[in-house]
N, C-alpha and C positions, 0 to 999 in steps of 0.2 A: 635453378628450379622452378619449377609449375607456379602458378600465383594461385593456385585449387587445387584438392587432391581429386580424382579423376571418382573415388568413391568414398564416402563415410569412413573416417577411420576412428571415432569414436563407438561406443557400444550404444550411446544415449544421446538422445540432444538435451535434455534435463540431465543435468549434473549436480552431484552435490558435492560439499566440501568438510572437512573435521577442521576445527581450528589445532593450528598446531604451532603459535608462535613458541618461542623456548629461550628469548633471552632474558638477561637479571636487568630486571626491569630497576628504574632509580632509586627503590630505596632495598635494592641489595636481596631483593627475592628472586629467585633461577628459578624461572616461570617453566613449564613443561604442562602445556594444553593438553596435548592428548591424553595424556594421565590425568591432568585437574579433571575433565569433565568423565571419568572413567570409561572413556572409548576401548583404550589400550587393554583393560581388564574384559570390555567385551566386545572384541571385534566382531565374532561371530554373528552376535545379536543385533549388530550396527550394520550389518553390512545385510540381513537378510529383511529386516526392515526398511532400508533404503532399495532393496532389491525390488519389494512389494509394493514400492509405490514407484517403478518405472526408473527410477536411477540406479542403472545400471555402470556408470561410470564416473571415479571418484578421486577428489582431489587425496592425497595424503600427505603428511610432513616425515621425512627418514629425520631430519635435526641434525646436523653437524655438531653441536652442541654437546648433545645428548650422547652420540657416540663416539665422541674423542676426548680424550683426554692431555693433561699437560704432555709437553712433549711427542705427541700423537698418537696415541698407544688406541687402536682402533677397538670397539665391541658392534658390530652389525647384527646384533642378535635382533634388535628391533626392526629394521627392514625386512629380516626374514621373516618373521613373526607376522609381519601386517601384509608380506607377499603371501605368504602360504595362506593366510586365512581368508585373501583376495581370492587365491585361487578354487579354493574351496567353496565359494560364495557365487564364480561365476562375473566377478567385481571387475572391470579393467580399471589400474589406478594411475594417477596421473603425479610424477613422485617428483615431490619437492625437496631439495636439499639442503637448502639454508635458509631460514627461515627465523633470520635477523639474529639468532644465537651466534658466540663467537668460543671456541674451545678457550679456558679460561688462561692462556699464558700467551694469548696474540690479540691484535688491538687493531682498529679499524682504521691508526693511522700508522701501520708498519706494514713492509711491504712482504712480508713473512708470510702472512695469510695467503699470497695467491700460490706459492709452491703448494703450501699444504693444503690448500683445499682443492688444488685439482689432484692431488694423492689421495684424498678422499672420495671426491666425485669417481674417480677410473676402478677405485675399490668398490663401493657400494653397486656401478654397472655391471663388474664381473661378477657378484653376488648375486645381484638380480636378473641376470640374463637368462638362465636355467629355467627360474624359478616364475618369468610371467610372460606370456605372449604375445610375439609382436605385434602393431609396432608398439614401444617402449617411449613414452612421453617421459621427460626429464626438465623441469623448472631448474636448473643450479641453482640463482639467488632468488628468493622471490620480492618483488616489487627493489629494485636496485634504489629507486629515486627517493621513495620513502624511506629507506633504511638510511641511506646517504643522510638524508636531510634529521632523522631522528639523530644521527652520530654525531650530527654537526651544530643543532641548536638546544641537547639537552634537553630534561624532562620524562624522556622516555626509556632510554638504557641508562645504564650504572655506567659515572666516567668517561664523558661523553670525549676527553681532550680535543675538544674547540679549539680551543689556545696550543696547540703542538705547533712547534717550530715545519717551517716545511722543507723540504729538498732543495737542491737547484731546480730539479725539472718539476717540482710542483708551483715553487714559485713562476717559473715561465708559464706554465699550465693556467696559473690561474690569470691571467691576463687574458687567454680568453675565454675566462666566466665570464655573463653577464655584468656590467658597471655599474656602479650604485648600490650593489651589495654590503650585505658587512662582512666581520672577519669570520661569524659561525656559518652563513651562508657561502664564503668562500673555503673552508674546511670542510663543508659540506661536499663541496664540488669535487677537492680532492679527496675526498673518500668514493666519493659516485665514479672517476677516474680507476682506483685501484680497484672497486666492485666486477666493473667492467673487465678490466683485467683479469682477474679472478673467475669471471664466469668465462672469456675465453677461454684461460686456460684449461676449466673442468670438462668444456666443450669438449676439444681435444683429447683430452684423457676418457672422457666417456665414451666418443667415436672409436679410439683405440680398441676398447675391452667389445666395444658392440654398435656395428658399422651400423644397423638396421634401425639405432638410436634415434630418435626425434626428440625436437625442442620447446618448449612451450615458452618463451619468455613472456615476463605479466609483471605490469605496470601499472599505476594510478591511471585513470579515466577522468579529467576535470575542468569544468569550466568555471574561469572568475570575470567578471563583470564589476565594472564602475557603482557606487553607491547614485540612487539618484540624483542626488543634489552635488556632485562630484564629476563632473562629465570630463575636467581635464584629469583624472585617473583613469580614464581608458586607455592609455598607452603602457601606465604598470600593466594592469588587467592583460593586456596581450603579453607584455612581457612575461608574465607567470606564467602565462597556460603556452605557453612557446617553451615553460621548463620543463613542461611534461614529456617531451620529445629530448631530451638531455641523453639520456640514457638510451634510447636504442640506436638516438645515431653514434654515438660513441661504439655501440655493438656492430653496426653496420659498415664504420668508416667512414661516414660522412660527416663527424666530427672527427678532429687529433687522428686521422688514420695512422698515427706513427704509434698509438697503444695497439694496434694490431687488429681492429674490429675492421670486416666485411660483410659486405651484401649476405656472402650466405651460413653468415652468424645469423639473419633472420631466418626459422623455420615457418611454424604457427607462432601466434600474437595471440596473448590473454590481457585484459583490462577489466580494472577491478571500479565499480562505482557502485555507490551507495546516495541516499539523500542527502548526506551530509558532502558530497563530492564536489557540491558546487556554491559559489561563496563569494563577499564581496571584496575586493582587492584592497588592503589597506586597511579596512574597518573588521576584517575577518566574520563579518556573519554570514550564517549560512543563508543561501537564498531557499526559502522555505518551499518545501515542496508538495507536504499538506495543504499549504493556502497558496500553491501552485503561482509563484511568483512571476511573473509573464520575461522575466533576464533568463529564468533555465534555459536549456535549450536541451530538446529532445535527445533520449541515450540514441538512437537511429543516427542522427545528426552529427552527432560525436564519433561513433563507429566509421560515418562515413567521412569524415576527417583522416581517422587513422588510415583506414583503409587508401584514401587518394595518397598519402604521403607517402605509406611501403608496400604496398598491394600482397601483400601475404592472408592466409586463412587466419581467421579470427575467431577468439573465443570470448564471449563475456565469464570472465574466469573468479568473479568473486560479486555477491551482487546478493543484497537483500535487507531487513528493515528490524526495527524492533517494536515491542508489543503489541499495539491492535493492528499496526501498519503494515505487518507482515501480507499477508492476503492481497490487500490491496496493491501491494509495490510489484507482489509477484504476476497479478493482472497487469498490472500496466510495462514492465519487463516482457511480458510475453506480448502487448501491442508491438511495442517497440521490436520485436524480434522479429516481428512481422511486417513493420514495413523496413528494415533492416533486409531483409531478404526480396523484399519489391521493389528495393533502388540496386538492386544486383550483388551485394555485399555478402561474402563467403563468411559467414558466421554459420561456425560448428555445431554451439553449444551454449547453454548457460547453465553457472556456477550458483546454486544458490550455496551462502555460505553465512555461518558454518549450518549444518545440520544438527548438531547438539548446540543447546543454548550454554554458554560460555561465563567464567567469570572476569572481569576485566584483567588488564593487563597491574593496572598500577592500585587499584582497590581488588583485591583479590577477595574481600569478602564479600562483593558485590557481581549480582550474575545479571546479566543486558539483556535476556527473555527474549531473545533474539533467534531462537533456532526452530526447525519443524520438530525435533522433538526436546524436552527436559527433561533432566534427571527429575524424577518426585522428590517432594518435599520444600522446604520455606527456603527463602535466601537467606532466613536471621538464623537458620540451624546450618546456613551451609560453612564447612569447614575449610579453612584460606585453600589448603593443599592438597585437597582431594575431593571426591564427587559425592556428592549429597545423598543419594540413593543407589540399589542397583537396579533400578527398574527403569523406563521413560515413559516418560506422559504425550502422548501428540497432538500439538495443537490440532485441531479437527478443521478451522478454517482453512488455517495454510495449506493442511494437506488436502481438502477440499478444491480450491483450488489449483494444485497442482493436476489433481484430475480431471480438472476440466480443460486443459490444456495439455493432454497426455501426445494431445496427436502433431503439434510442433516437432520439425518448421512447415508440416503441411499447412493451410490455412483453414481454419474451424471451417461446421459447415452449418451456413446460416440459413432460418427462414427468410426466403424471398418479400414476404409482408415486411412494410419499414412503420417504423410509430415513432414518431419526431416528438417531441414531451419539452415544451419550456417548462422548466422547474421556476417555483416562486423564490426560493433559497438557493444557496450552496445547497449541492447534493448530499454532503455531512450534515446540514442542518432540516433534510426533511423527515419526517415522521417514519419513525420505521415501519408500521404496515404498510404505509404507500413505499416507500424501498425495496420491503418486500414482494408488493404485487409487483411492481416494476421491473424485480430480478425475476419472479416468474411469467410474466408475460415474455420477457427473455430467454426464458426455456430452463432456467436454470432451480433446482427442485427445492422446494421447502423441505426444512431440519426434519428429518424424521421422517418422510411421505416422500414419493414418487416423482420424477420428471412429470411435469406437464406434457401433454401429447404434440406432436411437432404440429398437429395443425392448429394449437392452439398459439403455439409463439410468433415474437416477431423480432425483428431485426431493430433495436430500440437505440434511437440516438436521443442522449439527455441534454438540453442547452440550459447552463445556467444563464443567469439576467447578467449583460454585460458589464464590466466593473473598468472603473477609470483606471489610464495610462499615461503617462507621458510621454511616450512616443506612439511610434506610428500603430494603427489597427491592427491589432494581432488576432489569430485564433491560434490553440492549441486543443488536441486533442488527448484525451486519455480513455485509456482501456479501463473498467467495471468488469470485463466476463467477455466472453465469447463472441457472444453475444447483444454487448453492450458494452456502450461508449460515449464517451461525454466528452461534449463541444462547450468550449470555453473561451469566451468572445472578451478580447480586451479593446476598447474604445476611448479616445478622447474626448473630454466631456460626460464620459456616461455619468449617468446616476442609479441610483441601487432601482436593481427589479424593469420592468418593462414598460412600465405607465408613464415615461418623459413621454410629453405634447410632441410628435413632430420626428420621432426617434427614428433614426439613420439604419434601415435592416439589410446594411451594403452586405458586412459582413455573413448574417444570419441566411440569407439568399445564396451568395455562393459557397454554403455550407452544405444546405438541404439541397442544391440545385434548383433550375428552375423547368419551368414546366405551363401547359395550357393551364388558364383560370379554372379553380375547382375552388370547392369551399374545403372547410376545414374543421376537424373535430377539435370542439373545446370542451377543456376541462377546469370548471371554473373554483378558484381553489381561496387563495389569504389573502389578496389586495386588490385593490381597486383598479378599475380602468381609467386612464388619463381621457378626458375630453377629447376626441379627434381622433382617436389611437383606435385603427383600425384594422380587425388582424387579417382580411382579404388584402391588405398590400403586400400579404407575403403570399406568391403564388407558389401551390406545389409542384409534383409530378403525382401524375392520378395513383401512385400506388403508395402513399403515405397518407399516414393518418396523423394532425398535428394536435397536439392534446395544450389545452393551453390554459395557463393559470389565469383565477380571476378572484371575486371578493368572494368571500363566505355567501351571500345570495347575489343573487344577481339585479342588477342596478334597474332601476325603472325603467332606464330606455335604451336597454337590450333587453326585456323582457319578452317583446313582440320577436323578438329574432328569434330566442333561445324556443321557445315555441314554436318555431320553425323545423328547429333541429329535429335530425334524426336520431337522437340521444339524447339521454340527461344522464350524468352522473350526481350522484348527492350522497354525503357523508354523515350528517345527521339524519336522525330518525325523523323529525319534523319538517325541517327542509323535503325530504323524501316524500311525506304524506302532503306536502304543501303543492310539490311541483307535480305530483300524482292526482290530485285533483284538480288542478289549473288544467290537465291533460284531459281528465273525462270528460270537462265542458267543451272539449271541440270536438267535433265530427270527427268519424270513426276512420277516415283517411287521414286526418291530418293529427290524430292523436300520435304522442313520442314517449317513447318507451323511456322510464324514469328505473334505475337504479341506486342502490344505496352502494356505496363501496364498501366493503371487509371493516367491522367494528374491530375486530381482534387478531390476534397473534395465533396461531395455531399453537394448542400446550404443550407439544414438545418441543418447541422452538422458547418457550418463554421456563422450560425444566431448569432447577439450579444446575449448573454442574459442579463434578466432583470435588472437592475441596482440595486436591491438589492438585488440579489443573490451572492452565495456564490463564483462565477468565478470572476464576477464583482466587488466584494470588494477584491479580493483577487489582482489581477491585479491592481486596483487604490493603494492597499496599498505596492505593491510593487514599482511600478513605483515613488508613491510621484505625486504632484503637478507638472503640464507642466511649462515649463521654454522656451520653446522654440520650431520649429520643431523636432518631433518623426521620428525617422530613424531606423525602423527595417532591422536588417542586421544577417543574421545564421553565426556564429561561432563554428560551428559543427567543429571536424577532416577533415570528408571525405568535408566539402563545408567552409574552411578557410580563411576567404575575405585574400588579398593584403594587410599587413601593409602600401604599399606604396601609393596606394589608400585612405588608411583611413586619416592619416597622411596628404594631402592632401586637402582633403575635410573639414577637423575640421580648417584647417588653412585660408583654401576660405569659408566659415561659421561654424565660433567660437560660432556662437549661436546655433546650431543644436545639438541634443542629437544622441549619437546611442546606440541604444539598442540593447547588444548583448547575442543573443538568443544560446545556449549551452555555455556560457564562463562563469567562476565564479567570473571573472571578471578583469583589465586590465593586471594585473601581469602575470596572465595565458597566452595572446597571444600577451604580446606585445602591446597593443592599446593604443591610446593617451588618454591622459585625459577624456574627453568630454562622451566616451564611458562607458558603465555601462552594467557590467556582468548579465545577467537574469538567468546563469545556465539553466540546461534541466526542461521545463517544462511538467507540463501533457498534454494530449493533449486536455483536456478539458477545457482547460484553454486558447487555442489558439484563438477561435473566441473572447474572450475579448481582447485578445493583440494585434489583427489583428483592432480590433475595435479604441481602444489606438493610435495608430499606428497613423502617419500622410501620410507615405509613406514605402516602401520597397528599400532596397539596396539591388543587385547582386555586390559582387567585387572580382569574382574568376579572377586570372591572365588566361590572352587567352596564355593556349602552348597545346604541344601534348594530356596532361593528362585531358582535359578537353573539347576536342575536340567532347563532347556528352554528356557533362554534362548538365542535365537538372534539375534545383537547385528548394529544394522545397520549397523553400519563392516564386519560379513562380508559384509553384502550389497553394500553398494557397491565392496567391494574385489574382488569375484567378475566385477563389472562393467566395472572399471576398469583390472584390470592390476594393484592396487597389492598391493606386500608387505604378508602379516602375519602376525604371531603372534600367538594366545592363552593365555589360560591355560587349565590343562585341563577347558572346560566341558563335559558330555555329548553335548552337541550340536556339539559343534566336532571331538572325538575320531571322531563318528561319520563325517565326512566321509570320503571318499577321498585317498589321500596325493597333493600337489600339490605339484610343485617352488614355489610362491608362498606357501606355508601352512608355518608352524613352530606347533606346541604346547609348551608348555616350564611343566613343575612349580615353577619356582622361580626368582628375577628373575635368578639366574648365567647359568641358563642360557639365559633368553629373551633377554639382552643378549648373550649368542655366538650363538643363531640369527640375531638380527637383523644380527648384523655378517654373515654368511653370507647373508641373502637380499637385502641394499644391497649383495654385492660382484657379485649379478648382475644380468646383462642384462633390463633390465625389458619385458614384452609389454602390448600390451593396447592401447584405445583413442590411448596417448600415441603409438604409432608406426603408427595408421593401421588400417585396419578390413582391410586387405589383407593384413596380414604376422598379425594375429591368428591364434591354433590353431585349427585346427578343431575342438575340442573344445570351445574356449570359444565356436565361432559356436555349435554344437549345442546347447550349454548356452543360451547368450542365445535361438535358435531352441525349444527347449522350454520355457522360463519363458514366451515368448509363449503359445505356446501354453496352458499352464497359465492362464494368467490369464485367458485366452479364455475358458475350460472353469470357473473361478470366478466367471464374468460369467454365466453360463449358468444357473449351479446358483441363483444368486442370483436370476435371474429364476423359472426352477422353482418358487421358494419361495412363487411366488406362484400358480403353476399350480394351479388349482382352488378358489380363496381368493377370486377377484376376478373382478369382468366386465372385458372387455378395455378398459385404460386408453385416456383422452382425455388430450388437451393441457390443460391446469389452467393458468393467470393464477399470474404469481407472487404468494406471499403478502404481498410489500412492497408491493402495489399499494393495499392496503385503505388506508383514510384514516386506519385509527386502527390500531396493533401490536395483531395479531391473530394467531389460531392458523393456522399454515400446513397443518394438517390439516382435514381435515372428517369425520366424524364418518360411520361407513359400517360393512359387515357385519362381525362380529367375525374377531379373525385367529387362526388355530388357532397353536396352541403350537409353537412352533420357536427352537430355541438351538444355541450352537455354542461351541467353545471352544477356550483357545490353550495 
């Protein structure tokens, strides 16, 4: 058998899967996820929606337990129903025969299941062959490794019989299992052997009915690492990693050939990988994907291990995330797919799983918020055994991310201009308007707006401040969009920020490439430069602009060099006016253009989501029922509130709830008891959060470091119509008087002003666009024009420096991690300040 088919056998690279688990859980509930999600009742609707997003290959579960009763009585009506609906919709189904469940008179510890499963598999192939076009793909048993573990360890399946006596053959085979394991793990290994025998028998029965049948064996793909302070567990971590290959080694005859395994049994291989698929040995603590744990391995590297071992076509057969991580995870998996293809791997497709939100296996009243669509209605009203509603609500950010990558496996067409941005904080902690600006510069459309013109776009590389690591220096790349990539540097002895004196820039130089001496475009933001840190230590290729964060106001010793820049970017109106005046004093030839960064998000981006949408339900679940006025406070490091103000307000108004966006909890910032940490929320949740809040508070202390602070909350409140009260920051005091804005110099005055703001009727997106004041609409229109002017200014920064750009391939298409920037002509000195 060839290692890679001569032509694609799947109708679409992006695939989808419908949750099909049908086992009896530990509480004795017989699951039928295809029915519980409403999918079985709305096959035509679900297939039409999937095809509309380009998903024309779909994983479907037939379900052995659901089709066969005690004694072997078969009813394949469900399989026929699925096949006929798929044919009507032009969908290619990938069939799973057993998704964990057994007929009621069989046990995982009984060899009788082998013959019974082969009989069932042959009957399914006989029924489906005339209904489905070739090639017909079958997964005999989904995730043999996981199922064997679940049967042997308890807590997932009913009556695991983990301590069942072993027959003589099983006793002998147990000596082949890894040493030092518990009795439950030994019994799990016996289940694994039995399931492999059943899968081999099922494949033979299917081939007898359908010689053209193809097989897709699907197994978990995992990575296990030792805890940072327990290097002696490295060997155990390696042993656990090796377990994941046992089922495929048994199927191929590499392990225990007496079971009947052979290399021809491995046709296509599917691997399931989620954010929780990497963990610590012994502690079971997950290697946090959202925190970008350096011990995590890229999915492309894990797929490379699988291919080097088995040399078969690969499918990422299940992948997805929950809640607000869904779109970000899809971007990352798309980037990993590009890297896998660049490494020469025959990756044939990615399956988003599940397409429909699903209830938890063990707590069927709890839904996961994991689908591309969710049944309408709230989780609280969800019946445990049926769908929540007869409608589907799409998760818009997830769907937009999928549309952005529709051309996979082909590389996206990205702009030839490069933009390197040194972020002051983690990407997730960056202000929402700045996140949106960077996404727009990378060619992504603003919600409700058209895509930027191609000539206004860049290939954007974001670089987070180096993170400390106990291991060797390491860089990791993460895709945030087709033309937006994040570089995370892990360096021994690193400190937060870029301002460490004598900081080693080796990793950064390696990431952005080497070029002739050139200038940089410096975007000065919210933290000071350390004395002696010179940005020109980093030389760039000539086709790259570097945006480097700094303090809110330029330090005195940098003022002269800033005035020699080609462009200054400021955020606060006062700061922009200050630098404009400084520039006006220069000779005409030396004047520096000064532009203000956009001060608001578009109105459509802040419009409250529908009540039944994922965004609204996510915020509702996060906040719970209101117990008093909700005051939204930014608690990110660069905008940390003054604890003294919080304590005073909590004492003056004990009924207020303080929602701390950016803080995980009171202990993180020593906030008083009424404060509730919300953590870092994805941008798509901000409109629902702003709607749920009653007012916003800006509690930054007034001092030299905040002289030109322009708070993110002020930007968001302007667009959402959220009442806002602030400490007397200079930039806030410079704003024209507004009914929804209060400035207070003491906590007592702020409490009184907030009382007055809460008593006023609220305007803005909450009441709909037609009722918005004309002044607010005019402000939004002005901000949109200002954003376009900023894009033109950045584009003009290239004018005269470079030839006309031509589309360039994505940097992650290279087989090995290399620079995303190519050496070119020197870049003239450019700087900008905030």
